[in-house]
C-alpha positions in Angstrom: 135.8 134.6 133.4 135.5 133.4 129.8 135.9 129.8 130.9 133.0 130.1 133.4 130.7 131.6 130.7 131.6 128.7 128.3 130.9 126.2 131.1 127.6 127.9 131.9 126.7 127.9 128.2 127.5 124.2 127.9 125.3 123.4 131.0 122.4 125.5 129.5 122.8 123.7 126.1 122.8 120.3 127.8 119.7 121.2 129.7 118.0 122.4 126.6 119.0 119.2 124.7 117.6 117.1 127.6 114.5 119.2 127.6 114.0 118.6 123.8 114.5 114.9 124.3 111.9 114.9 127.1 109.4 116.9 125.0 109.9 114.6 122.0 109.4 111.5 124.3 106.2 113.1 125.8 105.0 113.9 122.3 105.5 110.4 121.1 103.8 108.9 124.1 100.8 111.3 123.7 100.6 110.4 120.0 100.8 106.7 120.8 97.9 107.0 123.3 95.8 108.7 120.6 96.6 106.0 118.1 95.5 103.4 120.7 92.3 105.2 121.4 91.3 106.1 117.8 92.8 103.6 115.4 89.8 101.3 115.3 87.5 104.3 114.7 89.7 105.6 111.9 89.7 102.2 110.3 85.9 102.1 110.3 85.8 105.5 108.6 88.3 104.4 105.9 86.8 101.0 105.4 83.3 102.6 105.0 84.6 104.5 102.1 87.1 102.1 100.6 85.3 98.8 101.4 88.7 97.0 101.3 90.5 96.0 104.5 94.1 96.5 103.1 93.3 99.8 101.6 91.6 101.0 104.8 94.6 99.9 106.8 96.9 101.7 104.4 94.8 104.9 104.6 94.9 104.8 108.4 98.6 104.4 108.5 99.1 107.1 106.0 96.8 109.4 108.0 98.7 108.8 111.2 102.0 109.3 109.5 100.9 112.7 108.1 99.5 113.7 111.5 102.7 112.7 113.4 104.9 114.7 110.9 102.7 117.8 111.5 101.7 119.4 114.7 98.0 120.1 114.1 97.1 117.1 116.2 98.6 118.8 119.2 96.0 121.5 119.1 92.8 119.7 118.2 89.7 120.3 120.2 87.4 117.6 118.8 89.8 114.6 118.5 87.3 112.2 116.9 86.0 114.7 114.4 89.5 115.9 113.4 90.8 112.3 113.0 87.7 111.2 111.0 88.1 114.1 108.6 91.8 113.4 108.2 91.4 109.7 107.4 88.4 110.4 105.2 90.6 112.7 103.0 93.4 110.2 102.8 90.9 107.4 102.0 89.4 109.5 99.2 92.9 109.6 97.7 93.0 105.7 97.8 89.5 105.3 96.3 90.6 104.5 92.7 92.9 101.7 93.9 90.1 100.2 96.0 87.6 99.9 93.2 90.1 97.9 91.1 90.6 95.4 93.8 86.9 94.9 94.6 86.3 92.5 91.7 89.4 90.4 92.6 88.2 90.1 96.2 84.6 89.1 95.2 86.1 86.4 92.9 88.3 85.1 95.7 85.4 85.0 98.1 83.3 83.0 95.6 86.0 80.4 95.2 86.9 80.2 98.9 83.3 79.8 100.2 82.5 76.5 102.0 78.9 76.1 100.8 77.6 74.3 97.8 78.6 75.9 94.5 75.0 76.7 93.7 74.4 78.5 97.0 77.7 80.3 96.6 76.6 81.7 93.3 73.2 82.7 94.6 74.8 84.4 97.7 77.3 86.2 95.5 74.6 87.3 93.1 72.6 88.8 95.9 75.7 90.6 97.3 76.6 91.8 93.8 73.1 93.2 93.3 73.2 95.0 96.6 76.7 96.4 95.9 75.6 97.6 92.5 72.5 99.3 93.9 74.5 100.9 96.7 77.3 101.9 94.3 74.6 103.4 92.0 73.5 105.9 94.6 74.8 109.4 94.4 77.9 109.9 96.6 76.2 112.2 99.0 73.7 109.4 99.8 76.0 106.4 99.4 78.8 107.5 101.8 76.6 108.1 104.9 74.6 104.9 104.2 77.8 102.8 104.0 79.3 104.4 107.1 76.1 104.1 109.2 74.6 100.8 108.0 77.6 98.7 106.9 80.2 100.1 109.3 77.7 100.6 112.1 78.9 104.1 112.9 76.6 106.4 114.8 75.1 109.5 113.1 77.4 111.6 115.2 80.5 109.7 114.1 79.4 109.8 110.4 78.8 113.6 110.8 82.3 114.1 112.3 83.9 111.9 109.6 82.2 113.7 106.7 82.2 117.2 108.2 78.4 117.7 107.9 75.7 118.2 110.5 74.3 115.1 112.3 70.7 115.9 111.0 72.0 115.9 107.5 73.5 112.4 108.0 70.1 111.1 109.2 68.3 112.7 106.3 70.7 111.3 103.8 70.6 107.8 105.2 66.8 107.8 105.1 66.9 109.1 101.5 69.4 106.5 100.6 67.4 103.6 102.0 64.2 104.9 100.3 66.1 105.2 97.0 67.6 101.6 97.4 64.1 100.3 98.1 62.7 102.0 95.1 65.5 100.7 92.8 65.2 97.2 94.2 61.5 97.1 93.5 62.0 98.5 90.0 64.6 95.9 89.4 62.3 93.1 90.6 59.5 94.5 88.4 61.8 94.5 85.4 62.6 90.8 86.0 59.0 89.7 85.7 
């Protein structure tokens, strides 16, 4: 009788192990499908904050790794909103590194441009002025503006990413544009 119990226990253990392998395989497949669906969106969110392709890719990879190690992604109701908030938080951690590289990238773009040296300087000056004006905005105005205007995310996507109401996003974008216009005109007046 003891041998039968042991044999039965071995069969149950084998079935349990097989079940665990199937569950892990299903979990990996489900996660892979989510990555395929949402990786581009998460990159847009991260790039909108970091404004550096490599840093944004790193933030997305780190966010996916954290998600896979945990199990919260298995219970999410609003996938896009959840993923946007997750990558936004990770990107915020990468923010100091991104700012240091921005100057290097701008310098490389200037030297790699194919136009005349004079036109390259004028173009870079215009981009630098715009970047300074945008960077000078308060964070609560700058972030929605960058995500909606530069990254071309919808108000709804920005709201999900930042965890704020959609109406607040629209208001902040409008206020940011008004403030940019005011600062640009003030700067032009100061040059005369």
